[in-house]
Structure formats: structure tokens, C-alpha cells
C-alpha positions as CSV (number, residue, x, y, z in Angstrom):
1,M,31.5,35.1,-68.4
2,L,34.4,36.3,-66.3
3,N,31.9,38.1,-64.0
4,N,29.8,35.0,-63.6
5,G,32.9,32.9,-62.8
6,Y,34.1,35.4,-60.2
7,S,30.6,35.6,-58.7
8,S,30.6,31.8,-58.3
9,I,34.0,31.7,-56.7
10,A,33.1,34.6,-54.4
11,K,30.0,32.7,-53.3
12,H,32.0,29.6,-52.3
13,V,34.6,31.7,-50.5
14,K,31.9,33.5,-48.6
15,Y,30.2,30.2,-47.5
16,A,33.5,28.8,-46.4
17,V,34.3,31.8,-44.3
18,A,30.8,31.7,-42.7
19,I,31.2,28.0,-41.8
20,F,34.7,28.7,-40.3
21,V,33.2,31.5,-38.2
22,L,30.4,29.3,-37.0
23,F,32.9,26.6,-35.9
24,L,34.8,29.3,-33.9
25,T,31.8,30.9,-32.2
26,G,29.5,27.9,-31.9
27,S,28.6,26.8,-28.4
28,G,27.6,23.2,-29.2
29,P,30.0,20.3,-29.3
30,L,30.7,18.1,-32.2
31,Y,28.0,15.4,-32.5
32,A,28.0,12.2,-34.2
33,A,24.7,11.6,-35.8
34,Q,22.8,8.6,-34.5
35,D,21.2,6.4,-37.1
36,E,18.0,5.5,-35.2
37,H,15.3,6.3,-37.8
38,D,14.0,4.3,-40.6
39,H,13.0,6.8,-43.3
40,E,11.3,4.6,-45.8
41,E,9.6,7.6,-47.5
42,H,13.1,9.0,-48.5
43,E,15.1,7.5,-51.2
44,S,18.3,9.3,-50.0
45,T,20.2,8.4,-46.9
46,P,21.4,10.8,-44.3
47,A,24.9,12.1,-44.7
48,S,27.8,10.2,-43.2
49,P,28.3,11.0,-39.5
50,T,32.0,11.8,-39.9
51,K,31.1,14.7,-42.2
52,M,28.6,16.4,-39.8
53,A,29.2,19.2,-37.3
54,E,27.1,21.4,-35.1
55,A,27.4,25.1,-34.3
56,A,25.3,28.1,-33.6
57,G,23.0,29.0,-36.6
58,P,22.2,32.5,-38.0
59,N,18.8,32.4,-36.2
60,G,20.2,31.4,-32.8
61,G,19.5,27.7,-33.2
62,T,21.7,24.7,-33.6
63,L,23.2,24.4,-37.1
64,T,24.2,21.0,-38.4
65,S,26.5,21.3,-41.4
66,V,27.2,18.6,-44.0
67,E,29.6,19.6,-46.8
68,T,27.8,22.6,-48.5
69,F,24.4,21.9,-46.8
70,G,23.1,22.9,-43.4
71,V,20.0,22.5,-41.2
72,E,19.2,24.8,-38.3
73,L,16.9,23.7,-35.4
74,L,15.5,26.2,-32.8
75,L,13.1,25.8,-29.9
76,S,11.2,29.1,-30.3
77,E,8.7,30.5,-27.8
78,E,7.3,33.2,-30.1
79,G,3.5,33.4,-29.5
80,G,3.8,31.9,-26.0
81,E,4.0,28.2,-27.1
82,P,7.3,26.5,-27.5
83,R,7.6,25.0,-31.0
84,L,10.4,23.7,-33.2
85,K,11.6,25.8,-36.2
86,V,13.6,24.4,-39.1
87,W,15.7,26.2,-41.7
88,G,17.7,24.8,-44.5
89,Y,20.9,26.1,-46.1
90,A,22.8,25.4,-49.3
91,E,26.2,27.0,-50.0
92,G,25.6,29.4,-47.1
93,Q,22.3,30.7,-48.4
94,P,18.8,29.9,-47.0
95,I,16.7,27.5,-49.1
96,A,13.0,26.7,-48.9
97,V,12.1,23.5,-46.9
98,E,8.6,22.1,-47.3
99,P,6.7,20.4,-44.5
100,G,6.8,17.0,-46.2
101,E,10.6,17.2,-46.5
102,V,11.1,16.9,-42.7
103,V,10.8,13.8,-40.6
104,A,11.4,14.5,-36.9
105,K,10.9,12.8,-33.5
106,L,11.2,14.0,-30.0
107,T,12.4,11.7,-27.2
108,R,12.1,12.4,-23.5
109,P,13.8,10.7,-20.6
110,N,10.4,9.6,-19.3
111,G,10.2,7.2,-22.2
112,E,7.8,9.2,-24.3
113,V,8.5,9.5,-28.1
114,E,6.6,12.0,-30.2
115,S,6.6,12.4,-34.0
116,L,6.5,16.1,-35.1
117,T,4.8,17.4,-38.1
118,F,5.3,20.9,-39.6
119,R,3.6,23.8,-41.3
120,K,4.6,27.0,-43.0
121,E,4.2,30.1,-40.8
122,G,5.4,33.5,-42.0
123,G,8.0,31.9,-44.3
124,D,9.4,29.7,-41.5
125,L,8.8,25.9,-41.1
126,V,7.3,25.5,-37.6
127,S,6.1,22.3,-35.8
128,V,2.4,21.8,-35.5
129,Q,2.8,20.4,-32.0
130,S,3.8,22.6,-29.1
131,I,6.6,21.2,-27.0
132,A,5.6,21.0,-23.4
133,E,7.9,21.3,-20.4
134,P,10.1,20.0,-19.0
135,H,12.4,21.0,-21.8
136,F,14.7,18.0,-21.3
137,F,14.7,16.1,-24.6
138,K,16.4,15.2,-27.8
139,I,15.0,16.0,-31.2
140,E,16.3,14.3,-34.3
141,A,15.2,15.5,-37.7
142,D,16.0,14.2,-41.2
143,V,15.6,17.1,-43.6
144,H,15.5,16.4,-47.4
145,L,17.4,19.3,-48.9
146,S,18.0,18.0,-52.4
147,D,17.4,14.9,-54.5
148,Q,20.6,13.3,-53.2
149,Q,21.1,15.0,-49.8
150,V,19.3,14.3,-46.5
151,V,20.8,16.0,-43.4
152,R,20.1,14.5,-40.0
153,A,20.1,17.3,-37.5
154,S,19.6,17.1,-33.7
155,L,18.7,19.4,-30.9
156,E,19.2,18.6,-27.2
157,K,17.8,20.4,-24.2
158,E,18.7,19.6,-20.6
159,E,16.8,22.3,-18.7
160,G,15.7,21.5,-15.1
161,R,18.2,18.8,-14.4
162,I,19.2,18.4,-10.8
163,S,22.9,17.6,-11.2
164,L,24.2,15.0,-8.8
165,S,27.2,12.8,-9.0
166,P,27.0,9.1,-8.2
167,E,28.9,9.8,-5.0
168,Q,26.3,12.5,-4.0
169,V,23.4,10.2,-4.8
170,K,25.0,7.5,-2.6
171,T,25.6,9.9,0.2
172,A,22.1,11.2,0.2
173,G,20.7,7.7,0.3
174,I,18.6,8.1,-2.8
175,K,17.2,4.8,-3.9
176,V,15.7,4.2,-7.4
177,A,13.1,1.8,-8.7
178,V,11.7,1.0,-12.1
179,A,8.2,2.1,-13.2
180,G,6.1,-0.7,-14.7
181,P,3.1,-2.9,-14.4
182,A,2.1,-3.4,-10.8
183,P,-0.8,-4.8,-8.7
184,L,-3.0,-2.0,-7.5
185,P,-5.9,-2.9,-5.2
186,T,-8.9,-0.5,-5.2
187,S,-10.1,0.2,-1.7
188,A,-12.7,2.1,0.3
189,Q,-11.9,3.7,3.7
190,F,-14.2,3.7,6.8
191,P,-13.7,5.1,10.4
192,G,-13.7,2.4,13.0
193,E,-12.7,1.5,16.6
194,V,-10.9,-1.5,18.1
195,K,-13.1,-3.5,20.4
196,F,-12.9,-6.7,22.4
197,N,-13.6,-9.9,20.6
198,A,-16.9,-10.8,22.2
199,D,-16.3,-14.5,21.4
200,R,-13.2,-14.4,23.5
201,T,-14.4,-12.1,26.3
202,A,-16.0,-13.5,29.5
203,H,-17.6,-11.9,32.6
204,V,-16.6,-14.2,35.5
205,V,-19.3,-14.6,38.2
206,P,-19.0,-16.7,41.4
207,R,-22.3,-18.6,40.5
208,M,-22.9,-18.9,44.3
209,A,-23.4,-16.2,46.9
210,G,-20.7,-15.9,49.5
211,V,-18.0,-13.9,51.2
212,V,-14.6,-13.3,49.6
213,E,-11.9,-15.3,51.4
214,S,-8.9,-14.4,49.2
215,V,-8.1,-12.7,45.8
216,S,-5.0,-13.8,43.9
217,A,-5.5,-12.0,40.5
218,D,-4.9,-8.3,39.7
219,L,-6.2,-5.9,37.1
220,G,-4.2,-6.1,33.9
221,Q,-2.7,-9.5,34.8
222,Q,-2.3,-12.1,32.1
223,V,-3.8,-15.4,33.3
224,K,-3.9,-19.0,32.0
225,K,-6.9,-21.2,31.6
226,G,-7.7,-22.8,35.0
227,Q,-5.6,-20.4,37.0
228,L,-7.0,-19.5,40.5
229,L,-8.4,-16.0,40.7
230,A,-10.2,-15.9,44.0
231,V,-11.7,-18.1,46.8
232,I,-15.2,-17.5,48.2
233,S,-16.8,-19.0,51.3
234,S,-20.4,-20.1,50.5
235,A,-23.0,-21.7,52.8
236,S,-24.9,-22.9,49.7
237,L,-21.9,-24.7,48.4
238,S,-21.5,-26.4,51.8
239,D,-25.0,-27.7,51.4
240,L,-24.3,-29.1,48.0
241,R,-21.2,-30.8,49.1
242,S,-23.0,-32.2,52.1
243,E,-25.7,-33.6,49.8
244,W,-23.0,-35.2,47.7
245,L,-21.3,-36.8,50.8
246,A,-24.7,-38.2,52.0
247,A,-25.5,-39.6,48.6
248,T,-22.0,-41.2,48.5
249,K,-22.5,-42.9,51.9
250,R,-26.0,-44.2,50.8
251,R,-24.5,-45.6,47.6
252,E,-21.8,-47.4,49.7
253,L,-24.5,-48.9,51.9
254,A,-26.7,-49.9,49.0
255,A,-23.7,-51.5,47.3
256,Q,-23.0,-53.7,50.3
257,T,-26.7,-54.7,50.6
258,H,-26.8,-55.5,46.9
259,A,-23.8,-57.7,47.1
260,R,-25.2,-59.6,50.2
261,E,-28.6,-60.2,48.6
262,R,-27.1,-61.3,45.3
263,R,-24.9,-63.9,47.2
264,L,-27.9,-65.2,49.2
265,W,-30.1,-65.4,46.1
266,R,-27.4,-67.4,44.3
267,E,-27.1,-69.7,47.3
268,K,-31.0,-70.0,47.2
269,V,-31.2,-68.8,50.8
270,S,-33.3,-65.7,50.0
271,A,-35.9,-64.9,47.5
272,E,-35.1,-63.3,44.1
273,Q,-37.5,-60.4,45.1
274,D,-35.2,-59.3,47.9
275,Y,-32.3,-59.3,45.4
276,Q,-34.3,-57.1,43.0
277,I,-35.2,-54.7,45.7
278,A,-31.5,-54.3,46.7
279,R,-30.4,-53.8,43.1
280,A,-33.0,-51.0,42.6
281,A,-31.9,-49.3,45.8
282,L,-28.3,-49.4,44.5
283,N,-29.3,-47.8,41.2
284,E,-31.2,-45.0,43.0
285,A,-28.2,-44.4,45.2
286,E,-25.9,-44.1,42.2
287,I,-28.3,-41.7,40.5
288,A,-28.3,-39.5,43.7
289,V,-24.5,-39.4,43.7
290,E,-24.4,-38.4,40.0
291,N,-27.0,-35.7,40.6
292,A,-25.1,-34.2,43.5
293,T,-21.9,-34.3,41.4
294,Q,-23.6,-32.5,38.5
295,K,-24.8,-29.8,40.9
296,L,-21.3,-29.1,42.1
297,S,-20.0,-29.1,38.5
298,A,-22.7,-26.5,37.5
299,V,-21.3,-24.0,40.0
300,G,-17.7,-24.7,39.2
301,A,-16.9,-26.7,42.3
302,L,-15.4,-30.1,42.8
303,P,-16.6,-32.8,45.2
304,Q,-14.4,-32.8,48.4
305,T,-14.7,-34.0,51.9
306,K,-12.9,-31.0,53.6
307,D,-13.5,-27.2,53.4
308,L,-17.0,-27.8,52.1
309,A,-17.9,-24.1,51.9
310,L,-14.8,-22.9,49.9
311,L,-15.4,-22.1,46.2
312,E,-12.4,-21.6,43.9
313,V,-13.0,-19.2,41.0
314,R,-10.7,-20.0,38.1
315,A,-10.0,-18.5,34.7
316,P,-12.1,-20.0,31.9
317,F,-9.4,-19.4,29.2
318,D,-6.1,-17.7,28.6
319,G,-6.5,-13.9,28.6
320,M,-6.0,-10.6,30.4
321,I,-8.0,-9.3,33.3
322,V,-9.5,-6.1,32.0
323,E,-12.0,-5.5,34.8
324,K,-11.9,-6.4,38.5
325,H,-14.8,-5.9,40.9
326,I,-13.9,-7.9,44.0
327,A,-12.3,-7.2,47.3
328,L,-11.3,-9.3,50.3
329,G,-14.2,-9.8,52.8
330,E,-16.8,-8.5,50.3
331,A,-20.2,-10.3,50.2
332,L,-21.1,-11.3,46.7
333,A,-24.3,-12.3,45.0
334,D,-24.3,-15.4,42.8
335,N,-24.5,-13.3,39.6
336,A,-22.0,-10.6,40.5
337,S,-19.5,-9.8,37.8
338,I,-16.2,-10.0,39.7
339,F,-13.7,-10.3,36.8
340,T,-13.8,-9.6,33.0
341,I,-11.2,-11.6,31.1
342,S,-10.5,-11.0,27.4
343,D,-8.2,-12.8,25.0
344,L,-6.5,-9.8,23.4
345,S,-4.5,-11.9,20.9
346,N,-7.6,-11.6,18.7
347,V,-9.6,-8.4,18.5
348,W,-12.3,-6.8,16.4
349,A,-12.0,-3.6,14.4
350,E,-15.6,-2.4,14.1
351,F,-16.6,0.2,11.5
352,V,-19.8,1.6,10.0
353,I,-20.8,1.5,6.4
354,A,-23.1,4.0,4.7
355,P,-25.9,2.6,2.5
356,K,-24.1,3.8,-0.7
357,D,-21.1,1.6,0.1
358,L,-22.9,-1.6,1.1
359,A,-22.7,-2.9,-2.4
360,S,-18.9,-2.7,-2.6
361,V,-18.1,-4.4,0.8
362,R,-18.5,-8.1,1.1
363,I,-17.7,-10.6,3.9
364,G,-14.3,-12.3,3.3
365,E,-12.7,-9.3,1.6
366,D,-9.2,-8.3,2.6
367,A,-8.9,-5.2,4.8
368,I,-6.0,-3.1,6.1
369,V,-6.4,-1.4,9.5
370,S,-4.3,1.7,10.4
371,S,-4.2,4.3,13.2
372,T,-2.8,7.8,13.5
373,A,-1.4,6.8,16.9
374,F,1.4,4.7,15.4
375,E,2.7,3.7,11.9
376,A,2.0,0.0,12.1
377,T,-0.9,-1.6,10.1
378,A,-2.7,-4.9,10.5
379,Q,-4.4,-7.1,7.9
380,G,-7.5,-9.1,8.3
381,K,-10.8,-10.0,6.6
382,V,-14.3,-8.6,6.9
383,S,-15.9,-11.2,9.1
384,Y,-19.3,-9.6,9.7
385,I,-21.7,-7.1,8.1
386,G,-24.9,-6.2,9.9
387,S,-28.1,-6.9,8.1
388,L,-29.9,-4.0,9.7
389,L,-29.3,-0.2,9.6
390,G,-29.1,1.7,12.9
391,Q,-32.2,3.8,13.6
392,Q,-30.1,6.8,14.6
393,T,-27.1,6.6,12.3
394,R,-28.7,4.9,9.3
395,T,-25.5,2.9,8.8
396,A,-24.6,-0.8,9.0
397,T,-22.1,-2.1,11.5
398,A,-19.3,-4.3,10.2
399,R,-16.1,-5.7,11.6
400,V,-12.7,-7.1,10.7
401,T,-11.1,-9.8,12.9
402,L,-7.5,-9.0,13.6
403,N,-4.7,-11.2,15.0
404,N,-3.1,-9.2,17.8
405,P,-0.2,-11.3,19.2
406,A,1.7,-8.2,20.6
407,A,-1.5,-6.6,22.0
408,A,-0.7,-3.4,20.1
409,W,-4.3,-3.0,19.0
410,R,-6.0,-2.1,22.2
411,P,-9.8,-1.8,22.6
412,G,-10.9,1.8,22.4
413,L,-8.3,2.8,19.8
414,F,-9.8,4.8,16.8
415,V,-8.7,3.3,13.5
416,T,-9.2,3.6,9.8
417,V,-10.4,0.4,8.0
418,Q,-9.4,0.2,4.4
419,V,-11.4,-2.5,2.6
420,I,-10.0,-3.9,-0.6
421,T,-12.9,-3.9,-3.0
422,D,-11.0,-4.7,-6.2
423,D,-7.6,-6.2,-6.9
424,S,-6.4,-5.3,-10.4
425,E,-3.1,-4.5,-12.2
426,V,-2.2,-1.2,-13.8
427,A,0.1,-0.6,-16.8
428,V,2.4,1.9,-15.0
429,G,2.7,2.1,-11.2
430,V,5.2,3.7,-8.9
431,D,5.8,3.6,-5.1
432,A,3.5,6.0,-3.3
433,D,6.5,7.6,-1.5
434,A,7.9,8.6,-4.9
435,V,5.0,11.0,-5.8
436,H,5.5,14.6,-4.7
437,T,3.5,17.8,-5.2
438,V,5.2,21.0,-6.4
439,D,3.0,24.1,-7.1
440,G,-0.1,21.9,-7.2
441,Q,1.4,19.6,-9.8
442,S,2.2,15.9,-9.1
443,I,5.8,15.0,-10.0
444,V,8.2,12.1,-9.9
445,F,11.9,12.5,-9.9
446,I,13.2,10.4,-12.8
447,E,16.8,9.4,-13.3
448,V,18.6,11.1,-16.2
449,P,22.3,11.2,-17.2
450,G,24.1,13.3,-14.6
451,G,21.3,13.5,-12.1
452,F,17.5,13.6,-11.8
453,L,14.6,15.5,-13.4
454,A,11.2,16.6,-12.0
455,Q,8.8,14.9,-14.3
456,P,5.1,16.1,-14.2
457,I,2.7,13.2,-14.1
458,T,-1.0,12.5,-13.9
459,V,-2.0,10.0,-11.2
460,G,-4.9,7.6,-11.3
461,K,-5.9,5.0,-8.7
462,S,-3.9,4.6,-5.6
463,S,-3.3,2.4,-2.5
464,N,-1.2,2.8,0.6
465,S,1.9,1.6,-1.2
466,M,1.3,2.1,-5.0
467,V,0.1,4.9,-7.3
468,E,-1.1,4.5,-10.9
469,I,0.5,6.8,-13.4
470,T,-1.9,7.5,-16.3
471,R,0.2,10.1,-18.1
472,G,3.8,11.3,-17.9
473,L,5.7,8.1,-17.4
474,E,6.4,5.0,-19.5
475,P,7.3,1.5,-18.3
476,G,11.0,0.9,-17.7
477,V,11.9,4.5,-16.5
478,R,14.0,4.6,-13.3
479,Y,12.7,7.0,-10.6
480,A,13.8,8.1,-7.1
481,V,11.8,6.2,-4.4
482,E,13.6,6.9,-1.2
483,N,15.1,10.1,0.3
484,A,13.8,12.2,-2.6
485,F,13.5,15.2,-0.2
486,T,17.1,16.1,-1.2
487,L,16.0,16.4,-4.8
488,K,13.0,18.4,-3.8
489,S,15.1,20.9,-2.0
490,E,17.4,21.2,-5.0
491,L,14.5,21.7,-7.3
492,G,14.3,25.4,-6.6
493,K,17.9,25.9,-7.5
494,A,17.4,24.1,-10.8
495,S,14.3,26.2,-11.6
496,A,16.3,29.4,-11.0
497,D,18.7,28.3,-13.7
498,H,15.9,27.5,-16.2
499,A,16.1,29.6,-19.4
500,H,14.7,29.2,-22.9
């Protein structure tokens, strides 16, 4: 009996000494357990947080001690796959822990929460799930060690964190945004070229042969509707104006004769037949004048009694002179193209569509036009799709009508036309500038306490401004969206400090 009592006392003294040594040598701080789990399958409740402490365990893990009980958690990479190992202790001695006696969850800063299950492996309790990188997480486990005792243990890892103070983040100009549902239009891209709007482009011709008397417009000049471009001397125009003058004189004479015959007929001096003849002559004279006026209008000339041969060539609408083929003293044919004027405030972005893409592009769909020549983009709508395929290219021609008030989109510029074929919303989207590639892996820098973490992601659909995240990021997570190059440069330093 004495020996048994001594053995029991020695055992308690040995355990107390071991706990004291663990507190002196342990690297972990004192933790207050967080009551975030609802363990309905356990009748016992975790120990009071005020009685819990963490230190280094006998197996190199984190030991959480509660009175005479302890739980050790370790991230082990034996066998090449990181897994969680769990050991239980009572009165300083290891005790067996069964898989059903542990309820654990792993929480990552990207919003993912994973429940862990366990199995026996070589006498140890090991998680069935491997724990993927980055190893920046918190594991909380409720371990049932006796009928009345459940110990809540925790294990935290902060590997790969890029440590930055709030002042450093502000100095670097790093801006953050929140991942979440976002509109993400699906698009198809086509090569194209900016061309003149044919509906607003005119080839100016004199419409009458003649010799150039003066030129008042220059190549590249912006002109207004009705502005004088050139003056041409034309013998044919002189004949037309002479015809108009003769018709005008005949109409004046016929009008006088008609007035006299009407007066005489009313006074019963002359016969009604004479009055009818005079009225018919007046009508014919008026028709002749109208005919001569219409001839002048058809060639862009006005009736006038002086300078009968001078033809003024004027701008048909507001635009820019993009071509000029006229010189002082030059003899011109009536169909010579002397100016080309185009209204560059509205242009076409023409592109070609392969037969396989014809089903996805429709008239009226939104389109974004961009060029490698500058960063600006323009938005428009598909206004035309050719109904025939080209014999040589076997493609259909289509175009987008663009407003071009600053004339930045110049004809001849090669562009890329992105047609929005579908406009849907994704569950998790981030700014396109926030996605980076490191060693072939897409990442996003997410905000964590004390800095940022390179979070691997899987991307889905994308547009010019938004990228869908199908894996690796949950809604509500804050991520770096501007000036993240600073974080990328620091990533190598954080990787060098990585250790398991």
C-alpha cells in the first residue's frame, strides 16, 4: 500500500514538473480558447479558457494543457503530404484518442473553412485530408479525452505572409477591394481596322467642266457645311445662266401682255380668245424660268446676273478634307473628284468573322474597340454583319459604329474588336489587375493581419476589367488591387523564410 501511494504521488510530481518545463521552454504564447464551435455530438463542454495554456509538446507540436489533461497538434509532412496529427495526454502520460473523439475545422484567410476527419496511422491519429499550401491558417480541435473532459486545442500557421505596416501600405499606394458577386460579360475578339463612315464621306466633284479660278481649302482642314472650297470658271455654266436670264425676260414680257389682255377682255374691248392666248404664254414662260432654275440647282449654282461663268464649290456637310486633287489654273472634267470630305466624328471599326463565330455575334450587341497604339478604348454596337462570305477569305465582314468626337480613332488604325456575346454575373469576381502569375500559378494578394498573403486561385471567365475566381477565394475577402507589384517583389523574400 505504501509503495502504491508513493507511486501515485511520484506520478503527480513528475507531471507537474513536465508541465512547468513546457511553460519555460514553449515557444507559443498563451492563448484564450475561442468558443466558435457547436459540438452537439459531445455531451461535455470544452474546458474554461482561463485554465488553458499552450506550449511545445513532446512531439514538437503545440500542446494545449487544461489541468491534468493535454492535447498536442502538429502539422506533419511525413510521407510528403502535410497532415494534422493529434495526441492526447492525461497526467503527463499519452492516452489513446479515437477518430470519433476529435472534431476539428481549418479556417483560412481566403474565407475557406474545412472540416477535418481522422484515422489511425501507426498508432498516431492523423487527418484524412492533406493540408494544402499556403500554410497560413488556424485549426481548432475539440478533443474528447474523458467522459467529463473536452479540451479545445488550436494550431496557427502564418507562413508566407508579406509583413507590411499600415504606414508602409499607404506609402506604397496599395489599394484593396472586396471580392464578391460581379457582372462579367462574355466576349469574343476579332481583328479589325478603323475606316471612314461611308454614310458621312463625300467625294466632291465640280459637276461642270471648267478651269480652276481659286482654291480656298487645304488638305486636313476642318470645314463647315456650305463653306466655300473653290471657284471654277465654266462656259457651260455661263450658257445655263444665260438661258435662265432669257427665260426670266420672256416671263416678264408675257406677264405684261397677260395683264393688258385681261384688262381689255374685262372692258369688252378684245375677245376672250386673245386673253386665253396671253395666259397660256405666261404659263409657258414661268415653266421655262423654273426649268432654267432647276438646271442651275442641279450643278450647285445659283441664278445670278453677273459673273455668269463662275461656279462656287461648297462643302456638303461638316467634316475634314481628307483628300485634295485640285490646283489653281487646272482644267477639270465635270466628274473629277477634287475633294474628299469625311465627318470623322463618327467612324466604322470593320472586322471579319469566321463562320464558326457567326452564331455568337448579332447586330445590336455591345462591343469594345481597343488598339495597341494607345490605352484608350471606345464602346459601340455592332451595326452591320455581311450576309455573304468573301470568296478569298471565307469570312463575313462586320462593323461597329463609333462616336469619335476627339478624332482619336483615325481611319487605317488596326484595332481589336471585343464583342459582348453574353452578360452574366459570377459568384466571385476580382479586378483583372489584381491577378498575377507566379511560377505558372495564378495568385491574388489577400489582406491578412499584419500584411498580405499570396493566395493561389483558379480563374474562370474574364473580361477587360473583371476575372471570375472559381476556386481559392470566397466572397467578402479583401485583396490588393492597385500597386501590387510591391507585394510581388517582396514575395521572394517571404518564400525564403518559408519553413515547415
